[in-house]
C-alpha positions as CSV (number, residue, x, y, z in Angstrom):
1,M,35.1,15.0,-22.7
2,A,32.9,12.2,-23.4
3,M,30.1,11.5,-21.0
4,S,29.9,8.5,-19.1
5,L,26.9,6.3,-19.1
6,P,25.2,8.1,-16.0
7,Q,25.8,11.6,-17.7
8,Q,24.0,10.5,-20.8
9,I,21.2,9.2,-18.6
10,G,21.0,12.5,-16.9
11,A,20.8,14.2,-20.4
12,L,18.0,12.2,-21.5
13,S,16.2,12.5,-18.4
14,G,16.3,16.0,-17.8
15,T,17.8,15.9,-14.3
16,P,21.5,16.0,-13.6
17,I,23.3,13.0,-12.3
18,S,26.8,13.2,-10.8
19,S,29.6,11.1,-11.9
20,D,33.1,11.1,-10.8
21,S,35.7,12.2,-13.3
22,C,39.1,10.9,-13.6
23,S,40.4,13.8,-11.8
24,G,38.0,12.8,-9.1
25,E,35.8,16.0,-9.7
26,P,32.2,15.6,-10.1
27,V,30.6,16.1,-13.6
28,T,26.8,16.4,-14.5
29,A,25.5,17.0,-17.5
30,T,21.6,18.1,-17.8
31,M,19.3,18.1,-21.1
32,N,15.8,17.8,-21.4
33,G,15.1,14.5,-22.4
34,S,11.6,15.5,-24.0
35,A,13.5,17.4,-26.8
36,V,14.9,14.1,-28.2
37,W,11.4,12.9,-29.0
38,R,9.2,15.9,-29.2
39,S,10.6,16.4,-32.9
40,Q,8.5,13.8,-33.9
41,A,5.2,15.1,-35.6
42,T,2.5,15.3,-32.8
43,S,-0.3,15.0,-35.2
44,L,-0.3,11.2,-35.3
45,R,-3.2,9.4,-36.9
46,C,-4.7,7.2,-34.3
47,M,-6.2,3.8,-35.2
48,A,-9.2,2.3,-33.8
49,Q,-8.8,1.1,-30.3
50,K,-9.0,-2.8,-30.4
51,P,-10.9,-4.6,-27.8
52,G,-9.5,-6.7,-25.2
53,G,-6.2,-6.2,-23.1
54,A,-3.0,-8.4,-22.0
55,S,-3.7,-12.0,-21.3
56,E,-5.0,-12.7,-18.1
57,I,-3.2,-14.3,-15.1
58,D,-4.0,-17.9,-14.1
59,R,-4.5,-17.1,-10.7
60,I,-4.6,-14.2,-8.1
61,S,-3.5,-14.7,-4.2
62,P,-5.0,-12.2,-1.9
63,S,-2.0,-12.5,-0.1
64,P,0.2,-8.9,1.0
65,P,2.0,-7.4,-1.9
66,L,4.7,-9.4,-3.8
67,S,8.1,-7.7,-3.7
68,P,10.9,-9.6,-5.6
69,R,14.2,-9.8,-4.0
70,I,16.4,-7.2,-5.7
71,G,19.3,-8.5,-4.1
72,G,23.0,-6.8,-5.4
73,M,21.8,-5.9,-8.7
74,R,22.5,-2.4,-10.0
75,T,19.0,-1.0,-11.2
76,D,20.1,2.6,-11.4
77,L,21.3,2.0,-14.8
78,S,18.1,0.2,-16.0
79,V,15.6,2.5,-14.2
80,A,16.9,5.9,-15.2
81,C,17.7,5.1,-18.9
82,Q,13.9,3.9,-19.5
83,A,12.7,7.1,-18.4
84,L,10.1,6.7,-21.4
85,M,8.2,10.0,-21.2
86,E,9.1,14.0,-21.1
87,A,9.6,15.7,-18.3
88,P,6.5,18.0,-17.8
89,T,7.0,21.4,-19.2
90,A,5.9,24.8,-17.6
91,E,2.6,24.9,-19.4
92,E,1.9,21.3,-18.6
93,E,3.1,21.4,-14.8
94,A,0.2,20.8,-12.4
95,V,-1.1,23.5,-9.6
96,R,-1.5,20.7,-7.5
97,E,-3.4,20.4,-4.2
98,Y,-3.5,17.2,-2.5
99,K,-6.9,17.5,-1.3
100,E,-9.8,15.1,0.5
101,G,-11.9,13.1,-1.7
102,G,-10.7,15.1,-5.3
103,G,-7.5,13.8,-6.2
104,V,-5.1,16.3,-7.7
105,V,-6.5,20.0,-8.9
106,R,-4.7,21.4,-12.2
107,R,-4.9,24.3,-14.1
108,G,-8.4,24.7,-15.5
109,G,-10.3,22.9,-12.9
110,E,-9.7,19.5,-14.4
111,T,-9.4,16.5,-11.6
112,G,-7.0,13.5,-11.8
113,V,-5.8,10.7,-9.5
114,P,-2.2,11.1,-8.4
115,V,-0.2,8.2,-8.4
116,F,2.5,7.0,-5.8
117,V,4.6,4.1,-6.3
118,M,5.7,1.8,-3.2
119,M,9.4,1.6,-2.6
120,P,11.0,-1.6,-1.8
121,L,10.6,-3.3,1.8
122,D,14.2,-3.0,2.1
123,S,14.8,0.6,0.8
124,V,16.8,1.3,4.3
125,T,19.4,-1.7,5.5
126,M,19.5,-3.1,8.8
127,G,22.4,-0.8,9.3
128,N,20.3,2.5,9.0
129,A,21.4,3.5,5.6
130,V,19.8,3.6,2.2
131,N,20.0,0.3,0.5
132,R,21.6,0.4,-3.4
133,R,22.0,4.2,-3.0
134,K,22.8,5.0,-6.6
135,A,20.1,2.6,-8.2
136,M,17.5,4.4,-5.7
137,N,18.5,7.7,-7.1
138,A,18.4,6.7,-10.4
139,S,14.9,5.1,-9.8
140,L,13.4,8.0,-8.2
141,Q,14.7,10.1,-11.1
142,A,13.1,7.9,-13.6
143,L,9.6,7.9,-11.7
144,K,9.6,11.8,-11.6
145,S,10.4,11.7,-15.3
146,A,7.1,9.6,-16.0
147,G,4.8,11.9,-14.0
148,V,4.6,9.9,-11.1
149,E,3.2,12.0,-8.2
150,G,5.6,10.4,-5.3
151,V,6.4,7.3,-3.7
152,M,5.3,5.3,-0.5
153,M,8.0,4.3,2.1
154,D,7.7,2.1,5.0
155,V,9.5,3.6,8.3
156,W,9.9,0.3,10.3
157,W,9.7,0.7,13.7
158,G,12.0,-2.5,14.3
159,L,14.8,-0.4,12.4
160,V,14.3,3.0,13.9
161,E,13.8,2.1,17.4
162,R,15.4,-1.6,17.2
163,D,18.0,-1.3,20.1
164,A,16.2,0.4,22.9
165,P,13.4,2.0,24.1
166,G,13.0,6.0,22.9
167,Q,16.2,5.9,20.9
168,Y,15.6,6.7,17.4
169,N,17.8,6.2,14.3
170,W,16.3,7.7,11.3
171,G,19.5,6.9,9.5
172,G,18.6,5.9,6.2
173,Y,15.5,7.8,6.1
174,V,17.0,11.2,6.4
175,E,18.9,10.5,3.0
176,L,15.8,9.0,1.4
177,L,13.4,11.8,2.2
178,E,16.0,14.2,1.0
179,M,16.4,12.0,-2.3
180,A,13.1,12.2,-2.6
181,R,12.5,16.0,-1.9
182,K,15.8,16.5,-4.3
183,H,13.7,14.7,-7.1
184,G,10.4,16.6,-6.2
185,L,8.5,13.7,-5.3
186,K,5.8,13.6,-2.4
187,V,6.0,11.1,0.2
188,Q,3.3,8.7,1.9
189,A,5.3,7.6,4.9
190,V,4.0,4.5,6.6
191,M,4.3,4.1,10.4
192,S,5.0,0.3,10.1
193,F,4.5,-1.1,13.7
194,H,4.4,-4.7,12.1
195,Q,6.9,-7.3,11.6
196,C,8.2,-7.5,8.0
197,G,8.9,-11.4,7.1
198,G,6.8,-14.5,7.0
199,N,4.2,-13.5,4.3
200,V,4.0,-13.8,0.4
201,G,5.7,-10.5,-0.7
202,D,8.1,-10.2,2.0
203,S,11.4,-9.9,0.3
204,C,13.4,-9.6,3.4
205,T,12.8,-9.8,7.2
206,I,12.5,-6.9,9.5
207,P,11.6,-8.1,12.9
208,L,9.9,-5.9,15.5
209,P,12.2,-4.1,17.9
210,K,14.7,-6.2,20.1
211,W,13.4,-5.0,23.3
212,V,9.5,-5.7,22.4
213,V,10.6,-9.5,21.1
214,E,12.4,-9.7,24.6
215,E,9.2,-8.6,26.5
216,M,7.2,-11.0,24.0
217,D,9.6,-13.7,24.7
218,N,9.0,-13.2,28.4
219,D,5.2,-12.8,28.0
220,H,3.9,-15.1,25.4
221,D,0.4,-13.5,25.6
222,L,1.8,-10.3,24.2
223,A,1.5,-12.1,21.0
224,Y,-1.8,-12.8,19.1
225,T,-2.9,-16.2,19.6
226,D,-5.1,-18.5,18.2
227,Q,-7.4,-21.4,19.7
228,W,-4.5,-23.8,19.4
229,G,-2.0,-21.9,21.0
230,R,-0.3,-20.9,17.9
231,R,1.4,-17.6,18.6
232,N,1.7,-14.8,16.2
233,Y,4.6,-12.1,16.4
234,E,3.9,-9.8,13.7
235,Y,2.3,-7.2,15.5
236,V,2.0,-7.1,19.2
237,S,-2.1,-8.1,20.3
238,L,-4.3,-5.2,20.7
239,G,-5.7,-6.8,24.0
240,C,-2.8,-4.9,25.7
241,D,-3.0,-1.7,24.0
242,T,-3.3,0.4,27.4
243,L,-1.2,-2.0,29.5
244,P,2.6,-1.0,30.4
245,V,3.9,-4.2,29.2
246,L,6.6,-2.5,27.0
247,K,9.4,-1.5,29.2
248,G,7.0,0.5,31.0
249,R,5.3,1.8,28.2
250,T,1.7,1.0,26.7
251,P,1.9,-0.3,23.2
252,I,-0.4,2.6,22.2
253,Q,2.3,4.9,23.9
254,C,5.1,3.5,22.0
255,Y,3.5,4.0,18.6
256,A,2.7,8.0,19.4
257,D,6.3,8.4,20.9
258,F,7.5,6.9,17.6
259,M,5.3,9.1,15.6
260,R,6.1,12.3,17.6
261,G,9.6,11.3,17.2
262,F,9.1,11.2,13.3
263,R,7.6,14.5,13.2
264,E,10.5,16.4,15.3
265,K,12.9,14.9,13.1
266,F,11.3,15.8,9.8
267,E,9.2,18.8,10.4
268,H,10.7,20.8,7.8
269,L,9.5,18.4,4.9
270,L,5.9,17.6,6.4
271,G,3.0,19.2,4.2
272,D,5.5,19.8,1.5
273,T,7.7,16.4,0.5
274,I,5.8,14.3,3.3
275,V,2.3,14.7,2.5
276,E,0.8,11.6,4.2
277,I,1.0,9.5,7.0
278,Q,-0.2,6.2,7.1
279,A,-0.8,4.7,10.5
280,G,0.3,1.2,11.1
281,M,-2.7,-0.6,12.9
282,G,-1.8,-4.6,12.2
283,P,0.1,-7.3,10.1
284,A,1.1,-5.6,6.7
285,G,0.1,-2.5,8.1
286,E,-3.5,-2.9,7.8
287,L,-6.1,-2.7,10.5
288,R,-6.9,-6.4,10.9
289,Y,-6.1,-9.5,13.0
290,P,-3.7,-11.7,11.6
291,S,-6.0,-14.4,10.7
292,Y,-4.3,-15.4,7.4
293,P,-0.7,-16.0,8.4
294,E,1.3,-17.7,5.4
295,Q,4.6,-18.4,7.5
296,N,5.3,-22.1,7.8
297,G,2.4,-22.7,5.7
298,T,0.0,-22.2,8.2
299,W,-2.5,-20.6,5.9
300,K,-3.0,-21.1,2.4
301,F,-5.4,-19.2,-0.2
302,P,-8.8,-19.3,-0.3
303,G,-8.9,-20.5,3.4
304,I,-11.2,-19.0,5.9
305,G,-8.2,-18.0,8.5
306,A,-9.2,-18.2,12.3
307,F,-9.8,-15.9,15.2
308,Q,-7.1,-14.6,17.1
309,C,-8.3,-13.8,20.5
310,F,-6.9,-16.5,22.7
311,D,-4.1,-14.8,24.4
312,K,-4.9,-14.0,28.2
313,Y,-5.4,-10.1,27.3
314,M,-8.3,-10.7,24.8
315,L,-9.7,-13.5,26.7
316,G,-9.9,-10.8,29.6
317,H,-11.4,-8.4,27.8
318,L,-14.2,-11.1,26.2
319,K,-14.9,-12.2,29.7
320,A,-15.7,-8.5,30.9
321,A,-17.7,-8.2,27.8
322,A,-19.9,-11.3,28.4
323,E,-20.5,-10.4,32.0
324,A,-21.6,-7.0,30.9
325,A,-24.0,-8.7,28.8
326,G,-25.2,-10.8,31.4
327,K,-23.8,-14.0,29.7
328,S,-20.9,-15.0,31.6
329,K,-20.9,-18.2,30.0
330,W,-19.7,-17.1,26.7
331,G,-16.7,-15.2,27.9
332,S,-14.7,-18.2,28.6
333,T,-13.2,-18.8,25.2
334,G,-13.9,-17.7,21.5
335,P,-15.7,-20.1,19.1
336,T,-14.1,-23.7,19.1
337,D,-16.1,-25.0,16.1
338,A,-15.2,-22.1,13.7
339,G,-12.8,-24.7,11.5
340,H,-9.1,-24.5,11.0
341,Y,-7.2,-22.0,8.9
342,N,-7.6,-23.9,5.6
343,N,-11.2,-24.9,6.0
344,W,-14.0,-23.5,3.8
345,P,-17.2,-22.2,5.4
346,E,-19.2,-24.8,4.8
347,D,-16.8,-27.1,6.4
348,T,-17.6,-25.5,9.7
349,N,-20.6,-25.3,12.0
350,F,-20.0,-21.6,12.9
351,F,-19.5,-20.2,9.2
352,R,-21.8,-22.7,7.3
353,K,-25.2,-21.2,5.8
354,E,-27.1,-21.3,9.1
355,G,-24.3,-21.7,11.3
356,G,-23.1,-20.1,14.8
357,W,-22.3,-17.0,13.3
358,D,-25.9,-15.9,12.6
359,S,-27.1,-16.8,16.4
360,P,-27.2,-14.6,19.3
361,Y,-24.0,-16.1,20.5
362,G,-22.5,-15.3,17.2
363,E,-23.7,-11.8,16.9
364,F,-22.3,-11.0,20.7
365,F,-18.9,-12.5,20.0
366,L,-18.5,-10.8,16.4
367,T,-19.8,-7.4,17.8
368,W,-17.1,-7.7,20.5
369,Y,-14.3,-8.7,18.4
370,S,-14.7,-6.4,15.5
371,Q,-15.3,-3.5,18.2
372,M,-11.8,-4.4,19.8
373,L,-10.3,-3.6,16.3
374,L,-12.1,-0.3,15.8
375,N,-11.2,0.6,19.4
376,H,-7.8,-0.2,18.6
377,G,-7.8,2.0,15.3
378,E,-9.6,4.9,17.4
379,R,-6.6,4.7,19.9
380,I,-3.9,5.1,17.1
381,L,-5.8,7.5,15.1
382,S,-6.2,9.9,17.9
383,S,-2.6,10.0,18.9
384,A,-1.9,10.6,15.1
385,K,-4.5,13.2,14.7
386,S,-3.0,14.9,17.6
387,I,0.5,14.7,16.9
388,F,0.2,15.8,13.1
389,E,-2.4,18.4,13.7
390,N,-1.4,21.4,11.6
391,S,1.7,19.9,9.9
392,G,0.0,19.7,6.5
393,V,-0.1,16.0,6.2
394,K,-3.2,13.7,5.7
395,I,-3.5,10.5,8.0
396,S,-4.5,7.2,6.3
397,V,-5.6,4.0,7.3
398,K,-5.2,0.7,5.0
399,I,-8.0,-1.8,5.1
400,A,-7.4,-5.3,3.7
401,G,-9.4,-6.5,0.5
402,I,-10.4,-9.9,1.8
403,H,-12.4,-10.7,-1.6
404,W,-12.5,-14.6,-1.2
405,H,-15.8,-16.5,-0.1
406,Y,-17.3,-12.9,-0.3
407,G,-20.1,-14.9,-2.1
408,T,-21.2,-16.8,1.1
409,R,-23.8,-15.7,3.6
410,S,-21.0,-15.3,6.5
411,H,-18.1,-14.0,4.7
412,A,-15.9,-16.0,7.1
413,P,-12.4,-14.6,5.9
414,E,-13.8,-11.1,6.6
415,L,-15.0,-12.3,10.3
416,T,-11.8,-14.0,11.5
417,A,-9.8,-10.8,10.2
418,G,-11.9,-8.5,12.3
419,Y,-14.5,-7.1,9.8
420,Y,-18.1,-7.7,11.1
421,N,-19.3,-8.1,7.3
422,T,-21.7,-10.5,6.1
423,R,-24.6,-10.7,3.9
424,F,-27.1,-9.1,6.4
425,R,-24.6,-6.5,7.7
426,D,-22.4,-3.9,6.3
427,G,-19.0,-4.1,7.9
428,Y,-17.3,-1.3,6.4
429,L,-19.5,1.5,7.6
430,P,-18.4,1.3,11.2
431,I,-14.8,1.4,9.9
432,A,-15.6,4.5,7.4
433,Q,-17.2,6.2,10.3
434,M,-14.2,5.7,12.8
435,L,-11.9,7.1,10.1
436,A,-14.3,10.2,9.4
437,R,-14.2,11.3,13.2
438,H,-10.4,11.9,12.8
439,G,-10.7,13.4,9.1
440,A,-8.6,10.1,7.8
441,I,-8.3,8.7,4.3
442,L,-9.6,5.2,3.9
443,N,-6.6,3.2,1.8
444,F,-8.3,0.0,0.2
445,T,-6.3,-2.9,-1.6
446,C,-7.2,-5.2,-4.6
447,I,-8.1,-2.6,-7.0
448,E,-6.9,-4.0,-9.7
449,M,-8.6,-7.5,-9.5
450,R,-11.7,-8.5,-11.5
451,D,-14.2,-11.0,-10.3
452,H,-13.4,-13.4,-13.5
453,E,-9.9,-13.8,-12.6
454,Q,-10.5,-15.2,-9.4
455,P,-11.1,-19.1,-8.3
456,Q,-15.2,-19.1,-8.9
457,D,-15.5,-22.2,-6.4
458,A,-14.2,-19.7,-3.8
459,Q,-16.6,-17.2,-4.7
460,C,-14.1,-14.3,-4.8
461,L,-15.7,-11.2,-5.6
462,P,-13.1,-8.2,-5.4
463,E,-15.0,-5.9,-7.7
464,K,-18.1,-6.2,-5.4
465,L,-16.0,-5.7,-2.5
466,V,-14.5,-2.6,-3.7
467,S,-18.1,-1.6,-4.6
468,Q,-19.1,-1.8,-1.2
469,V,-16.0,-0.4,0.6
470,A,-16.6,2.7,-2.3
471,A,-20.2,3.2,-1.1
472,A,-19.4,3.1,2.3
473,A,-16.7,6.0,1.7
474,R,-19.0,7.7,-0.3
475,K,-22.0,7.7,2.1
476,I,-19.7,8.6,5.0
477,E,-17.9,11.4,3.4
478,V,-14.6,9.5,3.6
479,P,-11.8,10.2,1.0
480,L,-10.9,7.0,-0.5
481,A,-7.7,5.9,-2.1
482,G,-6.6,2.8,-3.3
483,E,-3.6,0.2,-4.2
484,N,-3.0,-2.8,-6.0
485,A,-2.9,-6.1,-3.9
486,L,-0.6,-8.0,-6.1
487,P,2.4,-6.8,-8.7
488,R,0.4,-6.4,-12.1
489,Y,1.8,-4.7,-15.1
490,D,-0.6,-5.6,-17.8
491,E,-2.8,-3.4,-19.5
492,S,-6.1,-5.4,-18.1
493,A,-5.1,-4.4,-14.5
494,H,-4.3,-1.0,-15.5
495,E,-7.6,-0.4,-17.2
496,Q,-9.4,-2.0,-14.0
497,I,-7.5,0.6,-11.8
498,L,-8.5,3.6,-14.2
499,R,-12.4,2.3,-14.1
500,T,-12.0,2.1,-10.3
501,A,-10.4,5.0,-9.5
502,C,-13.0,7.4,-11.1
503,L,-15.4,5.3,-8.4
504,N,-17.2,3.7,-11.5
505,V,-17.4,0.8,-9.4
506,D,-21.2,-0.3,-10.2
507,G,-21.1,0.3,-14.0
508,G,-23.1,3.4,-13.3
509,N,-22.2,7.1,-13.6
510,S,-18.4,7.8,-12.4
511,G,-19.2,8.7,-8.8
512,E,-21.3,11.2,-7.4
513,G,-20.4,15.0,-7.6
514,G,-17.3,14.3,-9.7
515,R,-15.5,12.6,-7.1
516,E,-12.4,10.3,-7.9
517,M,-10.0,8.6,-5.4
518,C,-7.7,10.9,-3.8
519,A,-4.7,8.8,-4.4
520,F,-3.5,5.6,-6.0
521,T,-0.5,3.6,-4.6
522,Y,1.3,1.5,-7.3
523,L,3.0,-1.9,-6.2
524,R,5.9,-1.7,-6.3
525,M,9.2,-0.3,-7.5
526,N,11.3,-3.2,-8.8
527,P,13.4,-4.0,-11.7
528,E,10.3,-6.0,-13.5
529,L,8.8,-2.3,-13.7
530,F,11.5,-0.7,-15.7
531,Q,11.4,-3.4,-18.3
532,P,10.7,-1.8,-21.7
533,D,7.4,-3.0,-22.4
534,K,5.9,-2.6,-18.8
535,W,7.5,0.7,-18.5
536,R,5.7,1.9,-21.6
537,Q,2.4,0.4,-20.2
538,F,3.1,1.8,-16.6
539,V,4.1,5.3,-18.3
540,T,0.7,5.2,-20.1
541,F,-1.3,4.2,-17.2
542,V,0.1,7.4,-15.3
543,K,-0.5,9.8,-17.7
544,K,-4.2,8.7,-18.1
545,M,-4.8,8.7,-14.1
546,K,-3.4,12.1,-14.2
547,E,-5.6,13.6,-17.0
548,G,-8.3,12.6,-15.3
549,K,-12.1,11.3,-15.9
550,G,-13.1,13.7,-18.0
551,S,-10.3,13.4,-20.5
552,R,-9.0,9.8,-20.5
553,G,-10.6,8.9,-23.6
554,D,-9.2,12.0,-25.6
555,R,-5.8,10.6,-26.3
556,C,-6.3,6.9,-27.9
557,R,-3.9,4.4,-26.9
558,E,-1.9,4.0,-30.2
559,E,-0.8,7.7,-30.0
560,V,0.6,7.3,-26.8
561,E,2.3,3.9,-27.3
562,R,3.7,5.3,-30.6
563,E,5.4,8.3,-28.8
564,A,6.9,6.0,-26.2
565,E,8.1,3.7,-28.9
566,H,9.8,6.6,-30.5
567,F,11.5,7.0,-27.4
568,V,12.4,3.7,-26.9
569,H,14.2,3.4,-30.4
570,V,16.1,6.9,-29.9
571,T,17.6,5.5,-26.5
572,A,18.1,1.8,-27.4
573,P,21.8,2.0,-27.2
574,L,21.5,3.1,-23.7
575,V,19.3,0.6,-22.7
576,Q,21.7,-2.2,-24.3
577,E,24.5,-0.8,-22.5
578,A,22.7,-0.7,-19.3
579,A,21.3,-4.2,-19.5
580,V,25.1,-5.4,-19.8
581,A,25.8,-3.4,-16.8
582,L,22.9,-5.0,-14.9
583,M,24.2,-8.4,-15.6
584,H,27.5,-7.8,-14.3
């Protein structure tokens, strides 16, 4: 009997894919896809590598990661048939240990940086089922065949505990995690206590749980608030962290109960399939205030943002801090001369070169504002550590890469987000110290960005920012992981990630003591990633990351590309057939 398209895909990728036969009996086909193209002579003569890379993008926005709408497209065919690289042989299979600060340990003592891929935001539907099940299964198979270590998935508070406090519906996550386990993929699970929707990159809308929204509707001060009274419902204000404002529980208790429920449900996968828990701590899952919200056009790049401390709970804390400092007048309100969301530093009295940020009042306020954020992180980390202790998983925290206006004295956008980082003060050391106390990983964004790609008039310096954060992590001995802030499929971005992953962030030697990033998470799994040219580049990138900094120059670019091109040629009929299927 002739094999169907899914069976042919399974044969090429080396992983069985079930397909229903005419008789209703499932049929599977398996064959090692590497045999298809290993027949080509491996002693290929390499040409000299040409300088330069892919064309640069015109403009990089610092917004949260983009995730193009996939809609109802069937990505299963497109994805799986383009698994361009061979499945690893037994000799090549890594002996891995996802360890702190050192990436992947492989045979022979070589090190490398494992690559994870972010899954679509809507991987689980509002009905608590896996979205595009067949496409998801085939996509995971393709990622595994490319040598990807695993995937990162959002576990949405607004889906799991949507209807009532303490009632958890893990629905689609049970199937999704089992799917990852079946394909041999590791999982970074994000405890997503924030709303999805309203910012660039949010391809779907997932609000906070209904009962949380009800409480916020009854008490608007549970939402972050700016000086003009604008409320932000992305995340519950940290000002009420320890108050029983959510149906008799505090927000911190709600987060802890959710994480405890996750552990109890997926205990059998912890440490094996689930290797990391990323604790959500703010908008976009990042430890920060929602100071640059893009919903309704409130903020646009490269505006400085606005302080979010004007709800009654935050103001209550501010008043207490001012009285304790003997400056009661400073506790009535936050800065009111810090401009608007889309101002630039020099437009404001507070953020200009010699503005209020550098005054005694400014030091008091910024210390308090940033410490409130650190205390918030400390509370959630304490809960996460106690809940997942001895489970075999790592705990991580995501820090935003706020690189615009980094070249100014005040670093205004970082200040409004809660990072007390200026030209004269390192705001990332306290964050690293807080993470170190709990053995957590510092996950930082904008790893793919170069200074010269950014608007120079806004003094955007992502490379210098990454260098500062890496230095803080190295000094405090906190493991550093990375993400790209925006979808980038070009070779220039890949090379920048490779360079940064080996912590060669200052142009010198590759880190100290042979350190590399402990992991890198690639944004994002979508149809564009699986286009032939982009997929070929991605597979090459993954292979270089896995090889480690000591061997990244051993295999020249042309050799890898020829091998991939040969595989594309062999599978061209399947690719064409899959493309037609996707159109319908």
